[in-house]
C-alpha positions, 0 to 999 in steps of 0.5 A: 121261780122266774123273774123277768125284770126291767127296772131303773134302781135310781136316776140314771143320766149319761154324762157328756164324755170326752173323745174315747182314746184309741187304746190297744186291742188284745186278742185271747185264743185258747186253742191257737194263741201263745202267751209269747205273742204280743196279743195285738192281732188275731194271728198273734193272740195270747192263750191264757187267763194268766197272761191277761191277769198279769197285764195292767191295761190302759184307758181305751184298751180292749180285751177280746176273747175268741168266741166258742173257746173256754178258759178255766180259772179266774179272770182278773185283769188289772188297771183302770180306764178313764172318763170317756175311755173305759177298758172293754172286755168282749168277744171276737169271731163267730160262735158261742160266747167265750166261757170263763169257768171258775175253779174251786181255789177261787171264789170269783170267776170274774173279778175287778177290785178297786178298779174303774171305767170298765165294761164287761160284755158278751161272756158266758160265766159259771162258777160251780162247786163240788161241795154240797150242803151239809145237814145243818144248812151250813154251806162250805162252798163259800161266797162264790160269785160269777162276777164280783165288783169290789170297792175296798176302801177306795173311795168313789169308783166310776163307770162299771157296765156289765152287759149281755152275760150268760151266767149260770150254775154259781154255787155260793153260800146263802149270803148276800155276797154270793151269786151271779153279779155282786157289786160290793162296797167296803168302806170302814175307813174310807167311805166308798161307793160306785157311780154310774153302774149299768147291769143290762141284758144279762141272763142269770140261771141257777145262781146261789144266792142272788141273781144280782146284788148291790151292797155296802157296809157304808150304812151309818146315818141318823145317829147310828154311829153314836150307839154303843160308841165303845164297840168297834163296828165294821161299818162306814158312814152312809155313802150311797152308790149313784146312777145305778141302772139295772135293766132287761135282765132275766133271773131264773131259779135264784136260791134266795133273791132275784135282784136286790140293791142297797145303799143306793141313791 
Protein backbone atom coordinates (compact mmCIF):
# COMPACT_ATOMS: atom_id res chain seq x y z
CA UNK A 1 0.00 0.00 0.00
CA UNK A 2 1.29 3.43 -0.92
CA UNK A 3 0.01 6.57 0.77
CA UNK A 4 1.24 9.93 -0.44
CA UNK A 5 -0.18 12.63 1.74
CA UNK A 6 -0.27 16.39 1.88
CA UNK A 7 -2.60 17.57 4.58
CA UNK A 8 -3.12 20.15 7.24
CA UNK A 9 -4.47 18.42 10.33
CA UNK A 10 -5.46 21.60 12.10
CA UNK A 11 -5.22 25.32 11.60
CA UNK A 12 -1.56 26.32 11.51
CA UNK A 13 -0.29 29.89 11.51
CA UNK A 14 3.28 30.83 12.32
CA UNK A 15 3.51 33.32 15.13
CA UNK A 16 5.91 36.27 14.94
CA UNK A 17 9.22 35.22 16.41
CA UNK A 18 11.95 37.13 18.17
CA UNK A 19 15.43 37.35 16.70
CA UNK A 20 17.13 33.95 16.88
CA UNK A 21 19.90 33.56 19.41
CA UNK A 22 23.23 32.66 17.83
CA UNK A 23 23.93 29.64 20.02
CA UNK A 24 26.81 27.23 19.46
CA UNK A 25 27.22 24.80 16.58
CA UNK A 26 28.47 21.33 17.50
CA UNK A 27 29.80 18.80 14.97
CA UNK A 28 29.67 15.01 15.29
CA UNK A 29 31.92 12.82 13.12
CA UNK A 30 31.99 9.10 13.87
CA UNK A 31 35.12 8.45 11.80
CA UNK A 32 37.27 11.50 12.47
CA UNK A 33 35.84 12.82 15.73
CA UNK A 34 36.93 12.47 19.35
CA UNK A 35 34.77 13.00 22.42
CA UNK A 36 37.68 14.78 24.10
CA UNK A 37 37.29 17.59 21.55
CA UNK A 38 35.14 20.63 22.22
CA UNK A 39 32.95 19.77 19.23
CA UNK A 40 32.67 23.34 17.99
CA UNK A 41 34.38 22.94 14.59
CA UNK A 42 34.63 20.27 11.92
CA UNK A 43 38.28 19.77 12.86
CA UNK A 44 37.42 19.27 16.55
CA UNK A 45 34.21 17.25 16.19
CA UNK A 46 32.77 14.86 18.75
CA UNK A 47 32.53 11.16 17.91
CA UNK A 48 29.70 9.35 19.71
CA UNK A 49 26.03 9.56 20.57
CA UNK A 50 27.02 9.13 24.21
CA UNK A 51 28.74 12.51 24.14
CA UNK A 52 25.74 14.17 22.52
CA UNK A 53 23.31 12.49 24.91
CA UNK A 54 25.32 13.62 27.95
CA UNK A 55 25.16 17.28 26.87
CA UNK A 56 22.45 19.77 27.83
CA UNK A 57 22.06 22.13 24.91
CA UNK A 58 20.94 25.77 25.02
CA UNK A 59 18.60 27.87 22.87
CA UNK A 60 20.01 28.50 19.41
CA UNK A 61 22.46 25.57 19.50
CA UNK A 62 22.90 23.32 16.47
CA UNK A 63 23.97 19.66 16.48
CA UNK A 64 25.29 18.68 13.06
CA UNK A 65 26.06 15.07 12.13
CA UNK A 66 28.48 14.38 9.31
CA UNK A 67 26.87 13.21 6.08
CA UNK A 68 27.69 9.66 5.04
CA UNK A 69 28.38 8.49 8.61
CA UNK A 70 26.33 6.17 10.84
CA UNK A 71 25.78 5.69 14.57
CA UNK A 72 24.25 2.75 16.45
CA UNK A 73 22.25 3.58 19.54
CA UNK A 74 19.62 6.02 20.74
CA UNK A 75 19.99 9.75 20.12
CA UNK A 76 18.58 11.68 23.09
CA UNK A 77 20.18 15.13 23.48
CA UNK A 78 19.06 17.12 26.51
CA UNK A 79 17.83 20.68 27.04
CA UNK A 80 15.23 22.90 25.39
CA UNK A 81 15.28 25.92 23.13
CA UNK A 82 13.06 28.93 23.48
CA UNK A 83 10.72 30.94 21.30
CA UNK A 84 12.66 32.20 18.30
CA UNK A 85 15.72 30.12 19.20
CA UNK A 86 15.06 26.41 18.77
CA UNK A 87 17.76 23.77 19.08
CA UNK A 88 18.40 22.28 15.64
CA UNK A 89 19.62 18.82 14.63
CA UNK A 90 20.86 18.62 11.04
CA UNK A 91 23.75 17.38 8.89
CA UNK A 92 26.89 18.88 7.43
CA UNK A 93 29.10 17.93 4.51
CA UNK A 94 28.38 16.09 1.28
CA UNK A 95 26.90 12.63 0.97
CA UNK A 96 23.98 10.59 2.25
CA UNK A 97 21.95 11.56 5.27
CA UNK A 98 23.64 10.59 8.55
CA UNK A 99 22.15 7.36 9.88
CA UNK A 100 20.89 6.79 13.41
CA UNK A 101 20.30 3.04 13.79
CA UNK A 102 18.45 1.96 16.91
CA UNK A 103 19.63 -0.93 19.07
CA UNK A 104 17.73 -3.76 20.74
CA UNK A 105 18.20 -2.36 24.25
CA UNK A 106 16.32 0.88 23.46
CA UNK A 107 12.85 1.25 21.99
CA UNK A 108 13.56 4.58 20.27
CA UNK A 109 16.22 5.54 17.76
CA UNK A 110 15.62 9.28 18.35
CA UNK A 111 13.96 10.55 21.53
CA UNK A 112 12.88 13.87 23.02
CA UNK A 113 11.15 13.72 26.40
CA UNK A 114 9.57 16.78 28.06
CA UNK A 115 11.59 19.06 25.79
CA UNK A 116 10.46 21.89 23.52
CA UNK A 117 11.63 24.19 20.73
CA UNK A 118 13.46 21.50 18.77
CA UNK A 119 13.87 20.96 15.04
CA UNK A 120 15.08 17.62 13.65
CA UNK A 121 16.12 17.62 9.99
CA UNK A 122 17.84 15.50 7.33
CA UNK A 123 18.57 12.25 9.15
CA UNK A 124 18.15 8.62 8.14
CA UNK A 125 16.61 6.62 10.98
CA UNK A 126 16.01 2.90 11.39
CA UNK A 127 15.07 0.73 14.35
CA UNK A 128 14.85 -2.94 13.45
CA UNK A 129 14.47 -5.91 15.79
CA UNK A 130 15.63 -9.51 15.42
CA UNK A 131 12.54 -10.77 17.28
CA UNK A 132 9.77 -12.21 15.08
CA UNK A 133 6.03 -12.47 15.54
CA UNK A 134 4.83 -15.48 17.44
CA UNK A 135 1.96 -17.69 16.42
CA UNK A 136 -0.49 -15.92 18.75
CA UNK A 137 0.15 -12.57 17.02
CA UNK A 138 1.71 -11.20 20.15
CA UNK A 139 4.74 -9.16 19.28
CA UNK A 140 7.70 -9.36 21.67
CA UNK A 141 9.51 -6.67 19.75
CA UNK A 142 7.91 -3.94 21.89
CA UNK A 143 6.75 -0.43 21.05
CA UNK A 144 9.70 0.45 18.84
CA UNK A 145 9.81 3.87 17.19
CA UNK A 146 11.97 5.73 14.76
CA UNK A 147 11.39 9.17 16.32
CA UNK A 148 9.52 9.43 19.63
CA UNK A 149 8.44 12.83 20.98
CA UNK A 150 7.05 12.34 24.50
CA UNK A 151 5.32 14.86 26.75
CA UNK A 152 4.89 13.14 30.12
CA UNK A 153 3.04 15.27 32.66
CA UNK A 154 4.90 18.39 31.44
CA UNK A 155 1.95 20.64 30.55
CA UNK A 156 2.03 22.49 27.24
CA UNK A 157 5.21 22.06 25.17
CA UNK A 158 5.95 24.12 22.07
CA UNK A 159 7.56 23.95 18.64
CA UNK A 160 8.49 20.44 17.54
CA UNK A 161 9.46 20.39 13.85
CA UNK A 162 10.49 17.16 12.10
CA UNK A 163 11.51 17.58 8.48
CA UNK A 164 13.05 15.63 5.62
CA UNK A 165 13.83 12.41 7.47
CA UNK A 166 14.18 9.01 5.81
CA UNK A 167 12.75 6.53 8.31
CA UNK A 168 12.58 2.84 7.46
CA UNK A 169 12.47 -0.67 8.90
CA UNK A 170 10.98 0.12 12.29
CA UNK A 171 9.93 -3.21 13.81
CA UNK A 172 7.38 -2.26 16.43
CA UNK A 173 4.37 -4.01 17.85
CA UNK A 174 0.91 -3.49 16.42
CA UNK A 175 -0.06 -0.67 18.75
CA UNK A 176 -0.70 3.02 18.28
CA UNK A 177 2.54 3.95 20.01
CA UNK A 178 4.81 2.12 17.58
CA UNK A 179 6.01 3.34 14.22
CA UNK A 180 8.02 5.88 12.31
CA UNK A 181 7.18 9.20 14.00
CA UNK A 182 5.19 9.09 17.24
CA UNK A 183 4.16 12.25 19.11
CA UNK A 184 2.64 11.26 22.45
CA UNK A 185 1.15 13.19 25.37
CA UNK A 186 0.62 11.61 28.81
CA UNK A 187 -1.20 13.84 31.27
CA UNK A 188 -3.04 11.86 33.92
CA UNK A 189 -1.95 14.34 36.62
CA UNK A 190 -1.00 17.44 34.61
CA UNK A 191 -3.01 18.03 31.43
CA UNK A 192 -0.37 17.88 28.69
CA UNK A 193 -0.20 18.61 24.97
CA UNK A 194 1.90 20.16 22.21
CA UNK A 195 1.56 23.46 20.38
CA UNK A 196 3.17 24.09 16.97
CA UNK A 197 3.96 20.64 15.59
CA UNK A 198 5.26 20.41 12.01
CA UNK A 199 5.95 17.03 10.37
CA UNK A 200 6.94 17.75 6.79
CA UNK A 201 8.68 16.12 3.84
CA UNK A 202 9.50 12.79 5.47
CA UNK A 203 9.79 9.39 3.76
CA UNK A 204 8.60 6.46 5.91
CA UNK A 205 8.99 2.90 4.62
CA UNK A 206 8.22 -0.48 6.24
CA UNK A 207 7.25 0.86 9.65
CA UNK A 208 5.23 -1.02 12.28
CA UNK A 209 2.65 -0.04 13.17
CA UNK A 210 2.02 3.56 11.98
CA UNK A 211 3.87 5.88 9.69
CA UNK A 212 2.99 8.99 11.71
CA UNK A 213 0.86 8.94 14.83
CA UNK A 214 -0.16 11.71 17.24
CA UNK A 215 -1.81 10.51 20.42
CA UNK A 216 -2.69 11.47 23.97
CA UNK A 217 -4.42 10.12 27.06
CA UNK A 218 -5.95 13.55 27.82
CA UNK A 219 -9.28 12.50 26.39
CA UNK A 220 -11.92 12.97 29.13
CA UNK A 221 -14.75 15.36 28.21
CA UNK A 222 -18.53 15.64 28.15
CA UNK A 223 -18.93 13.90 31.49
CA UNK A 224 -16.66 10.96 30.66
CA UNK A 225 -14.80 11.48 33.94
CA UNK A 226 -18.05 11.00 35.92
CA UNK A 227 -18.50 7.42 34.73
CA UNK A 228 -17.50 4.92 37.41
CA UNK A 229 -15.71 7.62 39.48
CA UNK A 230 -14.52 5.05 42.03
CA UNK A 231 -12.36 3.32 39.37
CA UNK A 232 -8.94 4.96 38.84
CA UNK A 233 -8.35 5.79 35.22
CA UNK A 234 -5.07 6.62 33.48
CA UNK A 235 -6.69 9.51 31.63
CA UNK A 236 -6.58 13.27 31.86
CA UNK A 237 -9.08 16.00 30.96
CA UNK A 238 -9.48 16.85 27.27
CA UNK A 239 -6.31 18.77 26.32
CA UNK A 240 -5.78 18.88 22.55
CA UNK A 241 -2.55 19.64 20.76
CA UNK A 242 -2.83 22.78 18.62
CA UNK A 243 -1.33 24.15 15.41
CA UNK A 244 -0.51 20.69 14.10
CA UNK A 245 0.59 20.46 10.48
CA UNK A 246 1.40 17.19 8.69
CA UNK A 247 2.37 17.76 5.06
CA UNK A 248 4.29 16.38 2.07
CA UNK A 249 5.06 13.02 3.67
CA UNK A 250 5.24 9.68 1.85
CA UNK A 251 4.32 6.48 3.70
CA UNK A 252 5.06 3.08 2.12
CA UNK A 253 3.91 -0.22 3.64
CA UNK A 254 2.93 0.88 7.12
CA UNK A 255 1.71 -2.21 8.97
CA UNK A 256 -1.44 -0.68 10.50
CA UNK A 257 -1.97 2.89 9.30
CA UNK A 258 -0.26 5.61 7.35
CA UNK A 259 -1.04 8.81 9.24
CA UNK A 260 -3.35 9.27 12.23
CA UNK A 261 -3.82 12.18 14.59
CA UNK A 262 -5.88 12.26 17.76
CA UNK A 263 -6.74 14.77 20.47
CA UNK A 264 -5.86 17.73 18.25
CA UNK A 265 -7.71 20.98 17.76
